[in-house]
N, C-alpha and C positions, 0 to 999 in steps of 0.2 A: 495425517499424511505429515510427512514430512522432508523436510528435504537437506542435501547433507553438501557442504563443501569436500574436496578431498585434498590431496598433496598437492596436485596435478595442476601447476601454473597455464596458462594457457599465454597471458603479457599482462603485466604488472596492469592496473589490475584486479582482471578477472581471474575468477577461476575455476573450474571444470566443479560441477555438480553432480548428483544423483534424489532419483526420489524414492519415498516409499514410502505406501498405502496400506491401511491396513484392510482382509479379507472380510469382514463385513460392513455394513453401516447401516443398521437395519434397528439399531439400538435407539432408545429412546434419548439418549445423549444428545443425538442429532436434529432435536427438535422434530416439529413436526411434519418434513420433506420425507418423500419416501428417498429408499435405499439409492435410485440411479440418482434422485437428485442433489443427495449429499455426494456420491462419489462426482460426480461433473462439476459442485464447484469446491469440492478437495483438489478436482485435480487440477483444473483451469490456477489455486488458488498457489498448487504447488509446482506450477509448470512454471507461472509467472518468479516464483520467486528462483527458480534454475535459470530465467531471463535477466533476471539482476544480476545474480551471479556472474553472467558473462559482461556488465557492467561493473559492478564495485564489487568486491568479496569484502569489504569496508564499510560499508553504510549501514548504519543506525537500523538497529530490530525495526524504531516506531515507526520508518518510514517504508521499512519492506515488506513490515504486515500491513499497515495501511493503506499501499497501491495491491495489493496482492486481494488485499480484500475489495479493494473498486476494479479492478480486474475479474475479480468471481460475477458481480455485475453490469460487467460489460458485455462479455459472453454467455452471462445467462440471466440477462434481466426479468428473466418470469420466477425465477425461484427464492430471489430475495432474502436467501440465510442470512446479507447481511446485517438485515434489520435485526436482530437479537442483540445487535451492537447498542444500540441508537438509544434504548433507555437508560443505561451506564453512565452511556456518553452527554445525556441533556442532563443528567440529574448529578452530572461532577463537573459543571463548566468553569469553576478553577482550575481542573487539571490543566497543567499545559499540553499545547497537539501532540510535543513530541515525546509526551511520559511515554517510558516503557512498559507501562504496568500492566491491566485486559486492557488499557484504555488507549492503547493504540489501536485495539482493532478498531474500535468505533473511529478510530480520526479516518478513515476513507473518507470521511464526512466530505474534510477539506481538499482532497483530490476531487470527489464527486463533482463536488464546487466547480473548482480549476477547470475539472475539464466542461461541463454545461454553460462556462462564463469567462474562460481565461483560454481560447484557445481549443479547447479541446483532448482528445490521445495526440496528439502531439504536442500540444505543450508538458505534459506527463512525460512523454518520451523524451522531450528535452531536459526534461528534471533528472531524467538520467543518465542523459549526456555531459551534463555540467556533473554530478553526481561522480563519473569514469574520470573528468576531468580534473576534477580536484579532492579525488581520492587521499583519503590519510587512516593509516592504521592509529593516530593518536589524537586525532582533534573529529571532533564533531563539525560535518560541511553541510550537514540537507538542508538542514537553513539556507543555508548560502548560498549551495544549489538550485531551490526550487526559486529563491527570489532573483538569482539568472536566469533562469527561464522564463519565468515572468515578467522582468525587464525586457525579454526579447516580447513581447503581448503589452510593451508600455504600460505595465504595470510593475507593483512588486509582492514581494511578500506580507511585509505588513499591512499595504493596502487592500490586498486580496482576504489576510488573515479579517481584519477588519468590519470587510463587505459580509463577507460569509457568515460572521457571527451578526453585524444586525443584521441580516434575511433569517438566516434561523430562528433568530429573536423575533421578528415579526410573524414569520411561519407560524 
C-alpha cells in the first residue's frame, strides 16, 4: 500500500491524501501471515499515514514510518508483522533512530517504548500535535516535537531514548 498527498491543502501544514492498496496480499513477500492479516496491517499502516498528513505534510519520513508501524501493533496486537523489522534494527545499534533507510521501520520500537512507559497513546498523539505546531518544509523538527511531548510527561527525548536503549540491552 501507499498513501499519497494531493495538491489540496486543508490548512498549512495539513494536506489531503489518498490510499492505494494492491489487490493481492497472498504472495510469499508478505511473510508467513495470512492474506487477511496482511491486508489488515497494511490498511492500518496506510490509514495512519493519512492521519499524519492531516497533522503535518512536512514531517520526516522516519517518524511517519516508525509511528505507522507502531499503529499496526496498537490495532492488531496479535498479528505481529512488525517483528520482521526487529533483527536488522538490533543488529545495527549504531544507526540513528531518525535514519531514513529501512531502519526507520524498526524505529517503531521507540514509539512502543513511549507508549508503554511515557503516557501511552496520548504521548504519541502529542508528538504529532507538536509536529503540527513546529512544522517546517525546510528543517527537521521531529526530535524537537517528540522532546516537547515528553516534557509534558516530565521527561525528555534524550532521557527516554537512553532508557529505551538500556532496557533493550538488558532485555
